[in-house]
N, C-alpha and C positions, 0 to 999 in steps of 0.2 A: 314269331309273328312275321308275316310278309311285309313288304314295303308298300305304302300307299304311293302309287306312281302319279296319280292325277291325270292320266290320259283320258280324253273324251272321245269316245267312239260311237257316234250317233248316226247309224246307217239310215234311219228315216230322214234325217235332215241332211244327209250327205256332208257330215261334218267330222273331221278327225283332227283333234288338237293335241299337241304334245307340250307339256309345261316346260318352260325354259330352265326351271330348276333342275331338270334332268341332265342339263349340260353344265351346271355350275356347282351343284351341292356336294359337299364332301361326303356326307352320309350316303347319298345315292351312289357315288363313286365306290365307296367301300363295300356297299351292298352288292354292286355289280360283280366285284371280284368274288364274293362268296356265293352268290347265286348263279353267276354265268361262267366266269373264267376258271373257277374252281371245279366246275361241274360239266362243262361242254367239252366235246372233242375239239382240239386245237391243232392246227397244221404244224408239223414239225419239219418236214423236208421231203425231198424227192429221191428216189432210189438212185438216180443217175449221179447224185452228189456223193455217193459212197460207192465208187465203181468196182472196188475189189476188197478182199479181206484185208484188215488193218486200216481201211480208210475211216476217218472220223471227222466231225465238225462240232462246234459248240454254238449254242444259241441260248438266248434268254426268252422264255416262253412264260407269259403271265407272271412276270417278276421272279421267276425261278431259273437259275443257270442249269442248262441241260447239256449233257454230252451224248451225242448220237454217234454210234459206232457200228462197224461191221467186223465181227470177231473172226478168229482164225478159221472157223467152220463156215463163214459166210453168212451167219445169222446177224440180224439187226437188233441193236440194243438201244434203249433210251434210259440213260442213267441221270439221276440228279447229281450235278457236278459239285459235290462237296465231299470232303474226306471225312470218314466216320470218326477219325481220331480227334481232330480239333476244329474241323469244319472249313478248312481252307479249300479254294478251288483246286481240284486235282489237275485238271487240264486247263492251261491258260492260253493255248493256241487257238486260233479261229478254226483252222482245218489242217489236214495233213494225213500222214500215214504212220501208224505206230500200233504195235500189239500190246503195248504196256504204257501206263501213265504213272509217273512218280510225283507224289505231292512234294512241293518244294519246301514245306515246313520242316517235316521230320523224316522224309524219305520213304514213307509207306508207298508201296508200288502195287498197282492193280492191273489186272488183265483187261482186255477191251470188253469183256463181258461183265466187268465189275468186281470180280473175285480178287481178294487180297493174296498176292503172290509172295511178297517178302516185306519184312520190316526190320530195320536196324535194331540191334539189341534185343533180339527175340528171346534170349536167355532170361531176360528180366520179366517175361510174361508167363503165366501158367500154361500147362499143357492144354492143347485144344484152342488156344486163344485165336490163332490164325484162321481157324475154320468157324469161329463163332459168327453166326448170321448177322449179328449186330456190327461186326467189324468189316463187312463187305459194303461196297458202294450200293446205294439204294436205287432199285429200278423205279422209273415212274410207274404208278399203279396200273396204268393200261396203256398199251400201244397196239394199234391195229393198222393194217395196210389196205388201201383201196386202189387197185392197179399199182402204180408206182408212187402213189401219194401216201406218206405216212403221217398219222395223226396220233396225238397222245391225249390222255385225260388224267387229271389229277384226283378224280373221284374213283374209289375202289369199285363201286357198283354203278350200274346204269345200262342203258340200251347199247347194243353193239354198234360199230361204226356205220355199217351199211344201212341199218334201220335209221340211225340218226340223220344220215345224208339224205334220205328220201329220194325225191326226184333229182336232187343235185348230182347224185351218183351217175345218172345217165349223161349229164353234161360233162362230168369229168371223163366218162368213157368217150364221149364225142370228141373231146380234145385229144385224148390218147390215140384216137383212130386216124389222126392226120397222117401218120406214117405206119407202114406195116411193121416197122422196127420200134415203134413207140416214140416217146418224147425224151428230151434231155435238157437240163438246165445249162445255159451257156453263159460264159462270163462269170463275173463275181456278183456280190450283193450290193445293191444300191441302198444306202442308209440315209435317212434324213428324219427331221422332226417337225412337227406342226404345233403351234401354240393354239390348240383348239381341242374341243372334246372328241373322243374317238368315234362317237356315233355320227358325227357330222361327215366323217370320211366314209363311214358305211354308207350313208345316204348319198353322198356325192358320187360314189363309185358306180352306182347303177341309176343315176339321175339323168334321164333323157331330156328332161325339161330345160336344163341349164346350157345345153351344148350350143345352141344357136346364138346365145348372148355371151356366155363366158368364154366360149372358144371361137368366137367370131374371127379373131386374127388367124387362126389355123385354117379355117374354112376359106378365108379370103386368100390366104397363101396358096392353098391348093388350087383355087380358082384361077389364080394368076400365074400358076406354073403349068405351062403347056403340057398337056398330056398326063397331069397328075390325077385327074378326076376321071372316073368311069361315068356311066350313065345312071346308076341306081341312086335314087333319093334316100334321104333318111326316113325310113318307114318301117314300123314293126309294132311289137306288142310287149307288155309286161306279163310276166309269168310267175305265179307263186309256186315254188318248188316243194313246199312243206316244211314244217319245223323252223320257220323263220328264214329259210333260204329263199332267194328269189333272183330273178334276172330280167333284163331287157334283151330282146333278140330282134334284130332289124337288118334291113338292107342299107348299104352305106356306099358312098361314091369312091371310097379310097380302095387302092389295090391291096390284095391279100396274097402273100407267097403261097398260100394254099387256099384255093386256087382261083383267084379272082383278078384277071388281067386288067391293066389300065394302059392307055396309049403310051404313057411315059416309058413303058418297058420295051417298046418296039416289037417288030415282027418276030425276031429271034426269041424274045421273051414269051411271046404269045405261043410259040411252038412248045416251049418248055412247060408253061402253065397248062396248055391243053393236054400235055402228056401226063402231068400230075393229076388233072381232073379225070382223065380216062382211067388212070390206075385206081383212084378213089371209087369211081362208079362201077369198075369191074369188081372190086373187092367188097364194096359195101352196098351196092344198089344205087339206083338213080336218086331216090328221095334222100337217103342219108348223105350221099356225095354232094347233093345240091345244098343241103343244110350246112355241112361242114365248110364248103368252099365259098359260098355266096352270101352267107349271113354272118354278122357280127354279134357278139354276145358280151355283156357285162354282168357278171354273177357275183353275189355275195353269199358265201356259206356262213351262216350264223355261228359265232358273232363277228368274226373279223378276218376271214380269208376272202380275198378278192381274186377272181379270175377275169381278166380283161382279154378276151379273144377277139381282137379287132384288126387293125393294120399289122399288128404284131401281137404276141401273147405275153401278158404279164401275170405272174403269180405275186401276190402282195399280202402281207400281214401287217397288223398295227396293234400295239398295246399301249394303253394309257399308263402314265406314271402319276398323273394328277387329273383333276376334273377338266383342266384347261391345257393339257400337254400329252402328247402322244409320240411314240417312236415307231418309224415305219421301216420295214424291210421289203425289198422288191427284187424279183429275179425275172429274167427273160427265159422263156422256155420255147423250144423249137423241135421240129421233127428230126429224128435221127436219120442220118443219111441224106439230107437234103443237099442239093448242089451248092457249090460255092457262090454261084450267082444269086440263088434265092436266099441264102444265109446273109449275103451282103445287104440285100434290100430289106430283109427282115430286121437286121440290127440297125440299119438306117432309120426305118420306121419306128423302131422302139425308142431310140435316142431322140428322134425328132419330135415325137409327140408324147410318149408315155414316161420317159426318164425325168428325173428331178430337174434337169436343165432344159427340157423340151418345151413345146408349145402348151401342152395341157396342164402338167403338174404345177408349174408356178401360178397359173391362173387359179387352179383349184385350192392351192395352199392359201392364196390371197383371200379368196372367197370364205374359206372356212375360218380364217383368223379374223376377218372382218365380222363374221357372224358372232364369234366368240366375244369380240370386243363390244358388239351391240347389245349383248345380253346385260351389260352394265346399266342400261337405262332403267331397269326395274320398273316400278310403278304399275300402271295398268297394262303395260305390254308383257304379258305373262306367258303367251303361248305362241308356238309355231304351228302354222297351218299346213297339213299334209292331206288335204282332202281332194286334190285335183283328180277328176275322173271318177269320183265316187257316185256321181249321178248319171254317169255314162251307161248306156245299155250295151251288152255284149262284151267283147274282148277288150281289156284295157289297152290303150295306146302306149307305146314305149315312152312317150313324153307325159304320161299320167304319173301318179304317184302310188299306184297299187302295190308295187314291189316294196316301197318304203313302208307302207302300212303292214305288209306281211312281216317285215323285220320288227316293227314296233309292237305288234300284237304278241309276238314271241317274247320280246324283251319285257313287256308288261306282265305276261303270264309268269315268267321265271322269277321276276322280282316280287310279284304279289303272292306267289306260292312259297317263296323261300322261308324256311323255318316254320311254315304253318303246320 
């Protein structure tokens, strides 16, 4: 049977309420793993992180250790990082280059495609033991690639990745088109944790309503830094991308290395930014170039992939380990081949606002944790209100909550239908 979520979605009354038990209840948390994380497509990594055959990295995805490799033929593999012998982690390194992985417990050694290469004391095993399918590392049931973004699913059956992404796929394409050479992950992984429910971060990641209040310090800082602001105000719309994915897209006053100039960057910077914009327009046309360069986007791909394409670009995932605790991984991504000058400003923007020590993230962490603490009041305070903009005619504003409702409708559908 499905889970009774308790969401109230009354379109006639323009009322959308989410019960706070969705953020605190252990039963809901476990149901989410079965109905959502065990069935949805989940982000694994970017092709640029495995630049050549033999490259590998390890990640934990939905509580499962995964080994992401590029084998000797250049093929990509997603393996469950557990030895078929006794279950120890086969690869204990975070990333590197190796064409073979030896389990530290008994020395079983596997190729980067997961096949068992050698095992000590092989004479003690029957003929054909080494080629037994049960003695090989297990591949994640499904892995698919969209552009240079790799996703996995722990469900053996289901819709293909492109269908699942719906209109979010075009936004991933929009990001990839920032350079004719594509995009690359730069630097390492930023890792941190929040004592709050994972869905609070999903909401926060594309919440245009909180910016003026929660991030007022950053906006004041930009206003007081001569030349740091352009002329564009915060103005835009919320867009439902289908299947629970959604985003806010808007004009913003900050500079974007691709390709929105601000006075802080000077006249030499303006020449370079103009050159970037002209290349975009020549390659993609005026409308596409304008959208890429002049608009910012905060997108959530259901359930837990965030693309913040703002003054810099962040790729972020987050997985809950308890109803009130989650672990976050974030990466900066940038156009391949951009100049040293643009890369410098991009990374400065990333650490200044988006990173764990920047202006934005500590504010957001504090807000999320205070929400989680507030749920302890119980009593009659049972619901969160996510109805802003429901009564609005026309296109939802970026500071409405239509994008959150798209997420919650999909969450409600999946839990309600699970096991039914």
